C-alpha positions in Angstrom: 39.2 77.7 175.3 39.3 79.8 178.3 39.9 83.6 178.1 43.3 85.0 179.2 41.7 86.9 182.1 38.3 87.9 183.6 37.1 91.1 185.1 35.6 91.1 188.6 32.7 93.5 188.4 32.6 94.1 192.1 36.4 94.7 192.2 36.0 97.2 189.3 33.2 98.9 191.2 35.4 99.3 194.3 38.1 100.9 192.2 35.6 103.4 190.8 34.4 104.6 194.3 37.1 107.3 194.3 35.8 108.9 191.1 32.5 110.0 192.6 29.1 109.3 191.0 29.0 112.3 188.8 31.1 110.5 186.2 28.3 108.0 185.6 26.1 110.8 184.2 28.9 112.3 182.2 29.8 108.9 180.6 26.2 108.2 179.6 25.5 111.8 178.3 28.7 111.9 176.3 27.7 108.7 174.6 24.3 110.0 173.7 25.8 113.3 172.4 28.2 111.3 170.2 25.3 109.7 168.4 23.4 111.3 165.6 21.0 112.7 168.1 18.9 115.9 168.2 17.5 115.3 171.7 18.9 113.7 174.9 16.7 113.3 178.0 18.4 112.5 181.3 16.4 111.6 184.5 17.8 110.8 187.9 15.2 109.9 190.6 15.4 108.5 194.2 12.5 107.6 196.3 12.6 109.1 199.8 14.1 106.6 202.2 15.3 104.3 199.3 19.0 103.4 199.0 18.7 103.0 195.2 18.4 105.7 192.6 17.3 105.3 189.0 19.3 106.9 186.2 17.9 107.0 182.7 19.5 108.5 179.5 17.6 108.4 176.2 18.5 109.7 172.8 16.7 109.9 169.4 19.5 108.7 167.1 17.6 107.2 164.1 20.1 104.2 163.9 20.4 103.6 167.6 23.4 101.8 169.2 25.2 100.4 166.2 27.2 97.7 168.1 25.5 97.0 171.4 28.0 94.3 172.5 30.5 97.1 173.0 28.4 98.1 176.0 29.7 95.1 178.0 33.0 94.3 176.2 36.0 96.0 177.9 38.4 97.8 175.6 36.7 96.6 172.4 37.7 98.7 169.4 35.8 101.9 169.5 34.4 103.4 166.3 35.0 106.9 167.8 38.8 106.5 168.2 39.5 107.8 164.7 37.2 110.8 165.0 38.8 113.7 166.9 35.4 115.4 167.4 33.9 112.4 169.2 34.4 112.1 172.9 35.1 108.4 173.4 38.3 106.5 172.7 38.8 103.7 175.3 35.3 102.1 175.0 35.1 102.1 178.7 32.1 104.3 179.5 29.2 101.9 179.7 31.3 99.3 181.4 32.2 101.6 184.2 28.5 102.6 184.6 27.4 98.9 184.6 30.0 98.0 187.2 28.2 100.3 189.7 24.6 99.4 188.8 22.6 96.8 190.7 20.6 96.2 187.6 20.3 97.9 184.2 18.8 97.7 180.7 19.9 99.0 177.4 17.3 99.0 174.6 18.1 100.2 171.1 16.9 99.7 167.5 18.6 96.4 166.8 19.2 94.8 170.2 18.2 95.0 173.8 19.8 93.5 176.9 19.2 93.3 180.7 21.8 93.1 183.4 20.8 91.8 186.9 21.9 89.4 189.6 21.4 86.4 187.2 23.8 87.9 184.6 23.2 89.3 181.1 20.0 88.5 179.3 18.9 89.4 175.8 15.5 91.0 175.5 13.0 91.0 172.6 12.1 94.6 172.9 13.3 97.1 170.2 12.9 100.8 169.6 12.0 102.5 166.4 14.8 105.1 166.9 17.4 105.9 169.5 18.7 104.1 172.6 17.7 104.2 176.2 19.9 103.2 179.1 18.2 102.7 182.5 20.0 101.5 185.6 19.6 101.3 189.4 22.5 102.0 191.7 23.1 102.9 195.3 23.3 106.6 196.0 23.5 108.4 199.3 21.5 111.6 199.6 24.8 113.6 199.3 25.8 111.7 196.2 22.3 112.2 194.7 22.6 115.9 195.3 26.1 116.0 193.8 24.9 114.2 190.7 22.0 116.6 190.2 24.4 119.6 190.5 26.9 117.9 188.1 24.3 117.8 185.4 23.9 121.5 185.5 27.7 121.9 184.8 27.3 120.4 181.4 27.5 122.6 178.3 25.0 121.1 175.9 26.1 121.2 172.2 24.2 123.4 169.7 21.6 121.3 167.9 21.0 118.8 170.7 18.2 119.6 173.0 19.2 118.2 176.4 16.8 117.9 179.4 17.3 116.8 183.0 14.3 115.5 184.9 12.0 117.0 182.3 13.5 120.5 182.3 15.6 122.0 179.6 19.3 122.5 180.3 19.7 126.0 178.8 22.6 126.4 176.4 25.2 128.9 177.5 26.5 131.7 175.4 30.3 131.8 175.1 32.0 135.1 175.8 34.6 134.2 173.1 35.2 131.5 170.5 38.4 131.0 168.5 40.6 128.4 166.8 43.8 127.0 168.2 46.2 124.3 167.2 46.1 121.8 170.0 47.2 118.3 170.6 44.6 115.6 170.4 44.4 111.8 169.9 43.4 110.0 166.7 43.5 106.3 165.9 45.8 105.3 163.0 45.0 102.8 160.3 45.7 100.0 162.8 43.5 101.4 165.5 46.3 102.7 167.7 45.8 106.0 169.4 48.4 108.5 168.2 49.1 112.1 169.3 48.3 114.6 166.7 48.0 118.4 166.5 45.1 119.9 164.7 43.1 123.1 164.7 40.0 123.0 167.0 37.4 125.5 168.0 37.7 126.6 171.6 34.9 128.2 173.5 35.3 130.4 176.6 32.5 130.7 179.1 32.2 132.9 182.2 32.1 131.1 185.6 28.7 131.3 187.2 28.1 131.5 190.9 30.2 129.1 193.0 31.3 127.1 190.0 35.0 126.2 189.7 36.6 127.1 186.3 37.0 123.8 184.4 38.5 122.4 181.2 35.7 120.8 179.1 35.9 118.3 176.3 33.0 119.1 173.9 30.7 120.1 176.7 31.8 117.4 179.3 33.7 118.7 182.4 37.0 116.9 182.6 39.6 118.8 184.7 38.9 121.6 187.2 41.5 124.3 186.7 40.5 127.1 189.0 41.3 129.6 186.2 39.1 132.6 185.4 37.0 130.9 182.7 35.5 127.6 181.7 37.3 126.5 178.5 35.5 124.0 176.2 37.7 122.4 173.5 35.8 121.0 170.6 37.9 117.9 170.0 39.4 115.1 172.0 41.5 116.3 174.9 44.6 114.2 175.7 43.3 112.7 178.9 44.7 110.1 181.2 43.0 106.7 181.3 41.0 107.9 184.3 39.9 110.9 182.3 40.8 113.2 185.2 44.0 114.9 184.0 45.8 116.4 181.0 49.5 116.8 180.4 50.9 120.1 181.9 52.2 121.2 178.5 48.8 120.9 176.9 47.2 123.0 179.7 49.9 125.6 179.3 49.4 125.8 175.5 45.6 126.2 176.0 46.0 128.8 178.7 48.3 130.8 176.4 45.7 130.7 173.6 43.0 131.8 176.0 45.1 134.7 177.3 45.9 135.9 173.8 42.2 136.2 173.1 40.8 137.3 176.5 43.6 139.6 177.8 41.7 142.8 177.1 38.6 141.5 178.9 40.4 139.9 181.8 39.6 141.5 185.2 42.6 143.5 186.4 42.7 141.5 189.6 43.3 138.3 187.7 46.7 139.6 186.3 48.5 137.7 189.1 46.5 134.4 188.7 48.6 131.3 188.4 47.3 130.5 184.9 48.0 134.1 183.7 51.5 134.0 185.0 52.1 130.6 183.4 50.8 131.8 180.0 52.9 135.1 180.4 56.0 133.0 180.4 55.4 131.0 177.3 56.9 131.7 173.9 53.6 131.9 172.1 52.0 134.6 174.3 51.2 137.7 172.2 52.9 141.1 172.8 49.5 142.7 173.2 48.6 140.2 176.0 51.9 140.8 177.7 51.3 144.6 177.7 47.8 144.3 179.0 48.8 141.9 181.8 51.7 144.0 182.9 49.6 147.2 182.9 46.9 145.4 185.0 49.4 143.9 187.4 51.7 146.9 188.0 49.5 149.8 186.9 49.6 151.9 183.7 52.5 153.9 185.1 55.3 151.3 185.8 59.0 151.1 185.0 61.8 148.6 185.5 64.3 149.2 188.3 67.4 150.7 186.6 70.7 149.8 188.4 72.6 152.1 186.1 70.6 155.2 187.2 69.6 154.7 190.9 68.2 158.3 191.2 65.9 157.6 188.2 64.2 154.9 190.2 63.4 157.4 193.0 62.3 160.0 190.6 59.9 157.4 189.1 58.3 156.8 192.5 58.0 160.6 193.1 56.2 160.8 189.7 53.7 158.1 190.6 55.3 155.2 188.8 55.5 151.6 190.2 59.1 150.4 190.1 59.2 146.7 189.1 62.1 144.7 190.5 63.7 141.6 188.9 62.3 139.1 191.5 58.7 140.1 190.7 58.7 138.2 187.3 60.3 134.9 186.2 63.1 134.9 183.6 60.6 133.7 181.0 58.2 136.5 181.8 61.0 139.1 181.7 62.0 137.8 178.2 58.5 138.4 176.9 58.2 141.7 178.7 61.3 143.0 177.0 60.2 141.7 173.6 56.8 143.4 174.0 58.3 146.6 175.3 55.8 146.4 178.1 58.2 147.9 180.7 61.0 150.4 180.2 63.9 151.1 182.5 63.4 154.0 184.9 66.5 155.6 183.4 64.6 156.0 180.1 61.3 157.2 181.6 62.4 159.4 184.5 66.2 159.9 184.0 68.1 161.7 186.6 69.6 165.1 185.5 72.8 164.5 183.5 74.1 167.8 182.1 76.8 166.2 180.1 76.5 163.2 177.8 79.7 161.3 176.9 80.4 161.8 173.2 78.0 164.8 173.0 78.8 168.2 171.5 81.3 170.4 173.6 79.7 172.8 176.0 80.1 176.5 174.9 81.0 179.0 177.5 81.0 182.8 177.5 84.5 184.3 177.8 85.0 186.3 181.1 85.6 189.5 179.1 82.1 189.3 177.7 80.4 189.0 181.2 78.2 191.9 182.3 78.9 193.7 185.6 75.9 191.9 187.2 77.2 188.5 186.1 80.7 189.3 187.4 79.3 190.5 190.8 77.2 187.3 191.3 80.0 185.0 190.3 82.3 186.9 192.8 79.6 186.4 195.5 79.4 182.6 194.8 83.2 182.3 194.9 83.4 184.3 198.2 80.7 182.0 199.8 82.0 178.6 198.6 84.9 178.2 201.0 82.6 178.9 203.9 80.1 176.3 202.7 82.2 173.4 201.3 85.7 174.3 202.7 87.3 175.0 199.3 87.2 177.5 196.5 85.2 176.9 193.3 85.6 177.9 189.7 82.5 179.4 188.0 81.8 179.5 184.3 78.9 180.9 182.3 77.5 178.3 179.8 75.7 179.0 176.6 73.3 176.0 176.3 69.8 177.4 175.4 68.5 173.9 174.5 69.7 172.2 177.7 67.2 171.3 180.4 69.4 172.5 183.3 69.9 176.0 184.7 73.1 175.2 186.6 75.3 172.1 187.4 78.1 171.3 189.7 80.0 168.2 190.8 82.9 167.7 193.3 85.4 168.0 190.4 83.9 171.4 189.5 83.5 173.9 188.0 80.1 175.4 188.7 78.3 176.1 185.4 75.6 178.7 185.3 73.5 178.4 182.1 73.1 182.0 181.1 70.2 181.5 178.6 68.2 179.5 181.0 68.7 181.8 184.1 68.2 185.1 182.2 69.5 188.5 182.9 67.1 189.2 185.7 68.6 186.4 187.8 72.1 188.0 187.7 70.8 191.5 188.4 69.1 190.4 191.5 72.4 190.0 193.4 72.3 188.1 196.7 68.6 187.2 196.2 66.8 184.3 197.7 66.7 182.7 194.3 70.5 183.1 193.8 71.3 181.7 197.3 68.8 178.9 196.8 70.6 177.9 193.5 74.0 178.0 195.1 73.0 175.8 198.0 71.3 173.4 195.6 74.3 173.0 193.4 76.9 172.8 196.2 74.8 170.0 197.8 76.2 167.9 194.9 79.6 168.3 196.4 78.5 165.6 198.9 75.9 163.6 196.9 74.8 163.4 193.3 71.4 161.8 194.0 68.7 164.5 194.5 66.5 162.1 196.5 69.2 160.5 198.7 69.4 161.1 202.4 73.0 162.3 201.9 71.9 165.1 199.6 69.1 166.1 202.0 71.5 166.3 204.9 74.0 168.2 202.8 71.4 170.9 202.0 70.5 171.5 205.6 74.2 171.6 206.6 74.9 174.2 203.9 72.0 176.3 205.0 73.3 176.3 208.6 76.8 177.1 207.5 75.6 180.0 205.4 73.6 181.4 208.3 76.5 181.2 210.7 79.0 182.6 208.2 76.8 185.7 207.4 76.1 186.1 211.2 79.9 186.4 211.7 80.4 188.7 208.6 77.3 190.3 207.1 79.6 191.7 204.3 79.7 188.2 202.8 76.4 188.9 201.1 77.4 192.3 199.6 77.0 192.2 195.9 77.5 195.3 193.7 75.5 194.2 190.7 75.9 197.3 188.5 73.9 197.9 185.4 76.3 197.5 182.6 76.6 194.6 180.2 
C-alpha cells in the first residue's frame, strides 16, 4: 500500500533557506539538552576553500536516543509534547537538519544510521552512552561566521556543561529570576497539543555588547524583541510552527511580568521603550512599576495638566515641574497612572491662589469703627487712587483671617480685602510706601486678569504703573496720607 504523500527533501531544503543556518545548531543543541545529559559538545568546522562544513553535536545521556526512527519520521508523536519543560513538540528538528545536510550520521546506544546520496542505511556501530549527530552541509563563509556567533547566544542550562569547538560556553548569571503564570502548550491524553497556563520560572539577563534582546525558550533563542533584557522562560513558549514568533498577547503578558520585577533597576532612558509602554498599559502592571516608570519618564517632579486651574499649570512650570498632557499617554496608561497615584493634577500640587472656597467658613471683617487712624488713612489713599488706575471706585474692607495664605485679594466684582493679621500694623503705618503701592498695583491688576502668569496680567501691571506715575505727576497730593498714630 502506498503512503498518502511523500516529502521531497530538496523541496523542504529550499523552504528552509529563509530561516538561516543558525537554526540547525539550535535544533540539535535543544535535542541534546532535552536528554538526560550532563555534557553536550558542539563542533562546527570548515576547511579553507571548502564549500562544506561539518557539524557535530554529542551528548552523554546514559540511555541515548530512545526512538531513533523519529529522527527521520516527520510529525511522529513526540515524547516531549506532554512535558512543558522540554523544548520539542512537533518532532521536526532532526528532519529539518537532515534536509539541509549532504550526508549525516546518527549513532546512539541502541541504533545507528547513515544518510547519504544512496539513502538511509543502518549501521552496526553503537555507543556505550549518549548520542552523536554528525552532518556535512553547504555553508558560505558568512553563514559559517553567523553560526559560530549564534552558538554564543545560547544560555546553557545549569547542570549541563556545554562546549563549542572545545571551549566551554560559560554560563551567564541572571540579573533577576521570578515565577510567572504564563501560557504554554501541553499534549493531552490523546496527544493533542492544548494551550494551558502554568507557573514557570523566568530568568532575566543583561544584553551584552551588540546583542539584540531576545525571548528565549529554556536557553534557546526564539524571538528577537529589541527590549532591554534577554528573557528566558523555563517552559515551552507558544511558538508558531516555524518557531519564529509568539502571540502578541503572550509577549505583552511576559513584558508586564518583567517590568513588575525590573522597574526599579530599569535605566531611566528606557522609560519610553516600546515594551515598557506596552506593559504600562496592561491591567496586571503593578502600581510600584507605574510610579517608577512615570518618574523616570517625566522626572520626579511632574503633574498632570489641570484644565480646571490653568494658572496652576503655569505655577507648576515655574516651580520646576513637568506638566504632562493627555496626549502623552494612552488611555490604558492613564487609567493605571490614576490608580497608582503616579501623577496628580497641577491644581492639587501648585494650586493658584483662591482666597475664598465655596462652602467654606464666612470671612470675618473688622468693623470700620474699629479701624486705627493709620488703617483709615491707607484705605482712603487706596480709594483715592483707584479711579485713576482702573477708572472706577473700589470698596475696601479689613479682613481677619490669620490662618489664610493671602495678604490681600481683589477681583473685578470687588471689594478689595486687606488681611490685617497677615499685613501687620507696620504696613498700615507706612502710609504711601513702596510696599503699599506695590500691593495696590498687584491687586488691581486682577481687575483685568485673574491669572498671575498670563500676558494679560503682566500688561495690566505695567499699564497701572504708568497710570499711577502720570496721575501723581498731574497731582502730587494724590499720595498724601496722614497715617496718624492712634488705634
